[in-house]
C-alpha positions as CSV (number, residue, x, y, z in Angstrom):
1,M,373.4,355.1,232.6
2,D,374.2,353.7,235.4
3,P,376.3,349.9,235.3
4,T,373.3,348.7,238.0
5,A,370.6,349.5,235.6
6,W,372.2,347.2,232.3
7,I,372.6,344.5,234.6
8,W,368.6,344.9,235.2
9,I,367.9,345.2,232.0
10,V,370.7,342.1,231.4
11,V,369.4,340.3,234.4
12,V,365.9,340.8,233.0
13,I,366.9,340.0,229.6
14,V,368.2,336.9,230.8
15,V,364.9,336.3,233.1
16,I,362.6,336.1,229.4
17,A,365.4,334.7,227.7
18,L,365.2,331.2,231.0
19,I,361.1,331.8,230.8
20,V,361.5,331.5,226.8
21,V,363.3,328.3,227.1
22,L,361.7,327.2,230.1
23,L,358.1,327.4,227.8
24,M,359.9,326.4,224.5
25,S,360.9,323.0,226.4
26,S,358.2,322.5,228.5
27,R,356.2,322.9,225.3
28,K,358.5,320.3,223.4
29,R,358.0,317.9,226.4
30,R,354.2,318.2,226.4
31,E,354.4,317.6,222.2
32,A,357.1,314.7,223.1
33,F,354.4,313.4,226.0
34,R,351.2,314.0,223.1
35,Q,353.1,312.4,220.6
36,K,354.0,309.5,223.2
37,R,350.4,308.5,224.3
38,D,349.0,309.6,220.5
39,E,351.9,306.5,219.6
40,Q,350.3,304.0,222.5
41,N,346.9,305.1,221.8
42,R,347.1,304.3,218.0
43,Q,348.8,300.6,219.0
44,H,346.1,300.3,222.1
45,A,343.4,300.8,218.8
46,A,345.5,298.9,216.7
47,E,344.6,295.6,218.9
48,V,341.5,296.7,219.9
49,R,340.9,296.6,215.4
50,R,342.7,293.2,215.4
51,K,340.5,291.6,218.5
52,A,337.4,293.2,217.0
53,E,338.7,291.5,213.4
54,N,338.9,288.1,214.9
55,A,335.9,288.7,217.1
56,D,333.9,289.5,213.4
57,L,335.9,286.6,211.7
58,E,334.5,284.2,214.3
59,A,330.9,285.8,213.8
60,R,331.2,285.1,210.3
61,E,332.7,281.3,210.7
62,N,329.5,281.0,213.5
63,E,327.1,283.0,211.2
64,A,328.6,280.4,208.3
65,R,328.4,276.8,210.7
66,A,324.5,278.0,211.2
67,M,323.8,278.7,208.0
68,H,325.8,275.1,207.2
69,A,323.8,273.6,210.4
70,K,320.6,275.0,209.1
71,A,320.9,273.6,205.0
72,D,321.9,269.7,206.9
73,A,318.5,270.2,209.1
74,E,316.5,271.6,206.0
75,K,318.2,268.6,203.9
76,A,317.2,266.5,206.9
77,Q,314.4,267.8,206.6
78,V,313.4,266.9,202.3
79,E,315.6,264.1,202.7
80,A,312.6,262.6,206.2
81,A,309.6,264.1,203.8
82,R,311.1,261.8,201.2
83,L,311.3,259.0,202.8
84,R,307.8,259.0,204.5
85,Q,306.1,259.4,201.2
86,E,308.7,257.0,199.7
87,A,307.3,254.7,203.1
88,E,303.4,255.7,201.7
89,Q,304.1,254.4,198.4
90,R,305.0,251.3,199.9
91,Q,302.3,250.6,201.8
92,S,299.7,251.7,199.7
93,A,301.3,249.0,197.0
94,A,301.9,247.3,200.0
95,Q,298.0,247.3,200.6
96,D,296.9,247.0,196.5
97,F,299.0,243.7,196.2
98,R,296.9,242.5,199.6
99,T,293.5,244.0,198.3
100,D,294.3,241.7,195.2
101,A,295.2,238.3,197.0
102,E,291.9,239.4,199.1
103,K,290.5,239.2,195.7
104,H,292.1,235.7,194.5
105,Q,291.5,234.5,197.6
106,H,287.5,235.4,197.7
107,K,287.7,234.2,194.5
108,A,289.4,231.0,194.3
109,N,286.8,229.6,197.4
110,A,284.0,231.5,195.5
111,L,285.4,228.4,192.9
112,D,286.1,225.3,195.4
113,P,283.5,224.2,196.2
114,D,285.1,222.8,199.6
115,V,284.7,226.3,200.8
116,D,281.8,228.1,202.0
117,E,280.5,231.7,201.6
118,D,283.0,232.6,205.2
119,G,286.0,230.8,203.5
120,N,285.8,227.4,205.8
121,R,286.1,224.2,204.4
122,R,284.1,221.9,204.2
123,D,284.3,218.4,205.1
124,N,287.9,218.2,205.4
125,D,288.6,215.8,207.5
126,T,285.7,213.2,205.8
127,R,287.5,213.9,202.3
128,A,290.8,213.5,204.0
129,D,290.1,210.0,205.5
130,D,288.4,209.3,202.4
131,A,291.9,209.8,200.3
132,R,293.8,207.6,203.3
133,M,291.0,205.1,202.6
134,G,292.0,205.5,199.0
135,E,295.8,205.2,198.9
136,R,295.1,202.1,201.6
137,D,293.1,200.2,199.3
138,M,295.5,201.0,196.4
139,A,298.3,200.1,198.7
140,A,295.9,196.8,199.4
141,R,294.5,195.9,195.8
142,D,298.9,196.3,194.7
143,M,299.8,193.9,197.4
144,G,297.0,191.7,196.5
145,S,298.3,191.7,192.2
146,R,301.1,191.2,193.5
147,A,301.1,187.8,195.5
148,D,298.9,186.8,192.7
149,D,301.9,187.5,190.4
150,A,304.2,185.1,192.4
151,R,301.1,182.3,192.7
152,A,301.0,182.4,189.6
153,D,304.7,182.4,189.5
154,D,304.9,179.0,191.4
155,A,302.0,177.8,189.7
156,R,304.1,177.5,186.3
157,N,307.1,176.3,188.3
158,V,305.4,173.4,189.8
159,D,303.9,172.4,186.1
160,A,307.3,172.5,184.6
161,R,308.2,170.0,187.7
162,P,306.2,167.5,188.1
163,D,309.2,165.8,190.5
164,A,308.3,168.8,192.8
165,D,306.6,168.5,196.0
166,T,303.0,170.6,196.5
167,T,303.3,171.2,200.5
168,T,306.7,172.8,199.7
169,D,305.1,175.4,197.5
170,A,302.2,175.5,199.3
171,T,304.2,176.5,202.3
172,R,306.1,179.1,200.3
173,R,302.7,180.7,199.0
174,S,301.5,180.9,203.2
175,T,304.8,182.1,204.3
176,P,305.2,186.0,204.0
177,R,308.0,187.2,202.3
178,E,310.5,189.4,204.0
């Protein structure tokens, strides 16, 4: 064989070897690129998962707050219903007291001779005037009895002292006391 044939065979083997090497290096590069892309995708996926977990946690917190607010609202409704019931009971009790008071007032009016059927007082002014007149009469009687007592005392004193001046005693009797 001729040396040029050998050269061509060696060149073809070298070219094939270079193609194989190039194919393998491009495969390695693609593999490295794919691995780098996969790693980036993993990191991005992890970041998206963290965001999703945070969103889920926030959603659960919001749900918990909503449930708490709903429970507070229901508690407020129960409290309002309880207060409404208590107010109704107190109003009923107040109405019972008012009814009892009216019954007692009607009974008192029925027993009082100075009250007519409508519950109005009869002759209030006359009774009050009579009471005032009675008080004045009693005061006058009381004043009169005191004056009589004073005259009796003076008379006793005159009898006890025969030399006493009778005009002085009479003057004393007619002079009002202070």
